[in-house]
N, C-alpha and C positions, 0 to 999 in steps of 0.2 A: 026453501031452506038455503039454497046456494046464494040467493040474493041477500038473505039476512046475514049470512056469514061474511059476505063481502062488505056489508055496511059496518059490521062490528070491527073488521080489520082496518078499515079506513079511519075510524074515529080517533085513535091515538095519534095518527099521523098529523091530523089537523091541530091537535092540542100541542104537539111538540113544535110545530112550526110557528106557534104563537098567533095564529090567525083567529080572529074572533068576528063577531058581528060588526059589520061596517055600518056607519050611520046612513040612513036612507036620505033621500033628497029632502025630506021634510024635517030632518033632525037639525036644530039650531046649533051653530058652532059656539064654543066658549069664548066670551069677550076677554081681551087682555086686561090685566089689573092696572088701573091708572096710577094708583099709589105706588105700586112696585116700579113702574117706569120712572116716576119722579125720584124715588130713592136711588135708583141706579144712575140717573143723570147727576144727582148731587154727589154721589160717590166718585163719578168720573171726573167732575170738575175739581173735586178735592184732591184727587190723585195728580191731576195736571198742575194744580197750584203748588203742591209739594215738590213736584219734579222741577218746575221753574225756579223755586227757591233754592233747591239743593244743587242744581246743575252748575251755577257759577262757582260753587264752593268745591266741587269735586272734579269738574272738568278743567282741563288746561286752558289758561287764558289765551285769547288770540291777540292780546295787546303786545306788539313787538317794539314798543318804545324803549330805547336803551335806558336802563336804570343806573343811577349814580353808584359808583363803586365805593366800598368802604376800605378803610386803612387795614393793611395786613402786616402783621408782625408776630414774632413768637409770643404766644399768649402768656407763657410763664418764663420768658427769657430772663436769665440772671444777669444783672447789670455788672459790668466790669468794676474793679476796685476803684478806678478813677472817679466813678460817679459818687461813691461813698465819701470820697475825700474832697468833693466839690460842693460848696454851699448852694443849695437849691438848683441843681441841674435839671434841665428839661430832658425828657426821654424822646426817642425817635417816634414813639406812638403819639405822644403829646404834640410833637411838631407836625406830624401828619394830620392830626385832627385840626390843628390850627390852620394848615395850608389847604386842606381839602374842603374848601368852602363852596356853598351852592353858587356863589357869584364869581367864582374864580375864572370861569370861561368868559364871562362878561367883562371882567377886568382885563383879560388878555385880548379883548376885541373879537372874540369868537363865541358869541352868546349861544349859538345853536349847537355847540359841541358838548359832549358828555365825556367825563374823564374815563379813560380806558384802564388805567392802573393807578393805584395809590399805595405807597408803602413807607415804612419807617424803620430805621435801625438805630440801635443804641450801641455805637462802636467807639473806638478811640482814634485819635489823630495819628496818621502815619509818621514814622520816624520819631516817635516819642516813647517807645518801649511801653506802651499801654498806660502811660501816666497822665495823658490829657484826654478828657472826655470830649467826644465829638459826635453827638447825635445828628441824625440826618433824615430827611423826608423828601419824597419825590412824588409828584402827580403828573401824569402824562395825558395829553390830548392828541387828537389827530394832527393838529397844527403845531402846538408848542408843548414843551416839557418844562416844568418848574421844579427846581431843587432848592431846598432850604437846609442849612446846617448851622450849628452853633459850636464854636470852638472855644473851650474853656482854658485858654492859656494866659500868659501874662503879657502878651503882645498888645501894645497900644495901637491906635489907628495911625498915629504918626509913624511909628516903627513899621507898621504894615505897609504904608505908602512908600517908605524908604526901600523896603524889600522889593517892591514892584519895579523899581528902577533897574534891578538886576534880573528881572523876569521878562516874559514876553507880553506882558499886559500892554494894551493900547487904549487910547482915548481916556486916560485917567483924569478924573474930575472929583475934587473934594467938595463936600457940602455938609450941611447940618440937617438932621432929620429927627423929629421928636425930641429936640434938645440934645441930641447925641452926635458926635463926629461920625461922618460917613464918607465913603469914597465909591465912585463908579469906575468900572474898568471892563475891558473886553479881552477875551482870550479864546482860543480854540479848545473845545472839549477833546478828550482822548477816546479813541475807539479801539476795542479789542474784541476779537472773535474767539470764542471758546468752543472746541469740538467736544460735545457731550458723548460722542461715540468712542472716544479714546481718552483714557484717564491721563490727566495732566497735559493734554495736548491743547495748544492754543496758538492763534496766529500772532503776528507782530503787532505792536501797539501803533495805531495809525492816528492821524489827525482827524478829529471829528468836526462837527459844525461849529461856527463861531457862536460864542455865548456872551451875554452881557450880565455882569455881576454887580450887585449893590452890597457893600460890606458896611455894617453898622455896629458901632461899639455896644457891647452888652451893658455898659455902665455909663451914666451921664458924665461922670468925671473921667472916663476913659482910663480906668485903672487895670484894664486887661480883659481880653476876650472879645469876640466879635461874632456877628451873625451874617452869613452869606446867603443872599437870595439870587439865584441864577436862572436865567431864561434862555432857551435856545430853540431853534426850529427842529421839530422831531424828524422831519425828512431831510433837513439841511438845505432845502430849496426855497424857503420862505424867509423874507426879510425879518429882522428882529423888531419887536415892538418898541415904541418910544420909551425913553427912560421914565416917563411919568407912570408907566405901568408898573415898573419895579417899585417906585415910591408908593403907589397905592397898595400894592401887595404888602410891602413892609409895614405900612401904617396899620394893617389889620393883623399881621402875624406877630410883630414885636410885642404888643401888649400881652400876648399869651406866654411870653418868656419872662420868668422872674428876673427882675433887675437887681444887681448887687455885685459886690466885689468878688472876684474869683478866689482870692486868697485872704 
């Protein structure tokens, strides 16, 4: 009776432990399902394919090649009144797009460089009380910086050249470009340091690098207005490019500026 009671007490213990009959040595093991393995393999390859397709689109690119910069200007900048009073004036944004060409670095003799900044402004000429439109654009590279401006005044090229006699311009040379009067001249840029940490605080105006400028009449009949294309060394330590570079740039930029009388 005691042995029977012990057997009855041990039975629930085996059931709770989940132990059951083990297969004997002669019991065959269950073979894996070949179709199931094939389906799993296909699913794995499909997941890898999706990952390879999605990864380049969601993961950051490892391409560190410098990308060309785009022109920056106030998107909804209101033009000064002088632009409304000038027939077909070009804006700073339009000048920037005309100057920021894919081949500009090649024209400058530095084909391996990429522009670091490109900007345009639609402003008025200084000392004119806001009455003369003067849009401007500038594209900078590591070696050279190029600036283009259009001044919509009544000054002819001959008058402009006469004014140079009273200025600091050097190596003045007159010529004709695209059927328009033009003049080449050299002068130093101006350099000014502004302290952003103090309102209204800036350093004295200093002499910057030497620059070469090509001024071309906006009108074939030279009835007023001119376009200035200026190049200088960004660091101030590199010699200026040949005058042919300015001529090549002008031949590509000037057709983008509407020709016509200022008044």
